[in-house]
C-alpha positions as semicolon CSV with decimal commas, in nm:
position;residue;x (nm);y (nm);z (nm)
1;A;0,805;0,832;-1,593
2;A;0,794;1,082;-1,303
3;D;0,598;1,334;-1,509
4;L;0,340;1,064;-1,589
5;G;0,310;0,960;-1,225
6;L;0,454;0,614;-1,290
7;V;0,723;0,650;-1,025
8;V;0,731;0,819;-0,686
9;S;1,077;0,969;-0,725
10;V;1,391;0,962;-0,936
11;H;1,742;0,972;-0,788
12;P;2,092;0,999;-0,930
13;P;2,288;0,672;-0,906
14;D;2,500;0,792;-0,613
15;E;2,185;0,871;-0,406
16;F;1,979;0,568;-0,504
17;I;2,084;0,326;-0,227
18;G;2,022;0,584;0,047
19;A;1,681;0,674;-0,094
20;Y;1,591;0,307;-0,135
21;R;1,687;0,229;0,225
22;H;1,490;0,528;0,353
23;L;1,177;0,417;0,166
24;A;1,219;0,055;0,281
25;T;1,259;0,167;0,643
26;T;0,955;0,395;0,620
27;L;0,741;0,113;0,483
28;A;0,871;-0,140;0,737
29;E;0,792;0,097;1,025
30;G;0,443;0,167;0,894
31;P;0,114;-0,014;0,952
32;T;0,223;-0,325;0,762
33;R;-0,114;-0,505;0,773
34;A;-0,292;-0,201;0,627
35;L;-0,023;-0,165;0,360
36;G;-0,063;-0,533;0,273
37;L;-0,438;-0,493;0,241
38;A;-0,392;-0,190;0,016
39;K;-0,161;-0,394;-0,208
40;L;-0,416;-0,675;-0,218
41;A;-0,690;-0,430;-0,317
42;L;-0,469;-0,289;-0,591
43;R;-0,396;-0,637;-0,730
44;R;-0,767;-0,727;-0,725
45;S;-0,853;-0,408;-0,914
46;A;-0,700;-0,551;-1,231
47;E;-0,958;-0,828;-1,241
48;S;-1,262;-0,676;-1,066
49;G;-1,545;-0,460;-1,187
50;L;-1,627;-0,140;-1,002
51;E;-1,896;-0,286;-0,774
52;A;-1,685;-0,589;-0,682
53;Q;-1,382;-0,369;-0,620
54;L;-1,578;-0,137;-0,393
55;D;-1,694;-0,442;-0,196
56;W;-1,335;-0,569;-0,164
57;E;-1,212;-0,231;-0,050
58;A;-1,489;-0,201;0,210
59;T;-1,394;-0,546;0,341
60;Y;-1,026;-0,456;0,359
61;Q;-1,097;-0,123;0,529
62;E;-1,307;-0,298;0,791
63;E;-1,030;-0,552;0,849
64;A;-0,768;-0,278;0,879
65;S;-0,983;-0,084;1,127
66;E;-0,981;-0,383;1,362
67;T;-0,601;-0,399;1,398
68;G;-0,386;-0,285;1,685
69;D;-0,199;-0,062;1,442
70;F;-0,522;0,122;1,363
71;R;-0,584;0,182;1,732
72;E;-0,222;0,295;1,775
73;G;-0,254;0,535;1,482
74;V;-0,567;0,695;1,623
75;L;-0,416;0,718;1,971
76;A;-0,095;0,870;1,839
77;F;-0,295;1,125;1,641
78;R;-0,495;1,222;1,948
79;E;-0,179;1,247;2,157
80;K;-0,001;1,443;1,882
81;R;0,290;1,199;1,863
82;L;0,439;0,964;1,609
83;P;0,279;0,619;1,604
84;H;0,470;0,304;1,694
85;F;0,324;0,031;1,475
86;S;0,371;-0,336;1,561
87;G;0,224;-0,510;1,258
88;H;-0,076;-0,638;1,452
């Protein structure tokens, strides 16, 4: 599955819980609204043609660019620091 790109990573059973918690924490600390919009775009892709999907993705990108997390990400990049996302 890893060789086909179907999974992000594979872990031995004794390392799985730690890796799972790390991934969950990383996602929870990220720009959650943007991640949600990306998931929505991915779900829509199963039922949309190319033109419709491009329109959805443009809409979602515009929505994401209007969030406080977007502004925080840009500011953190400019200030060369890690962002502190709030989910707004």
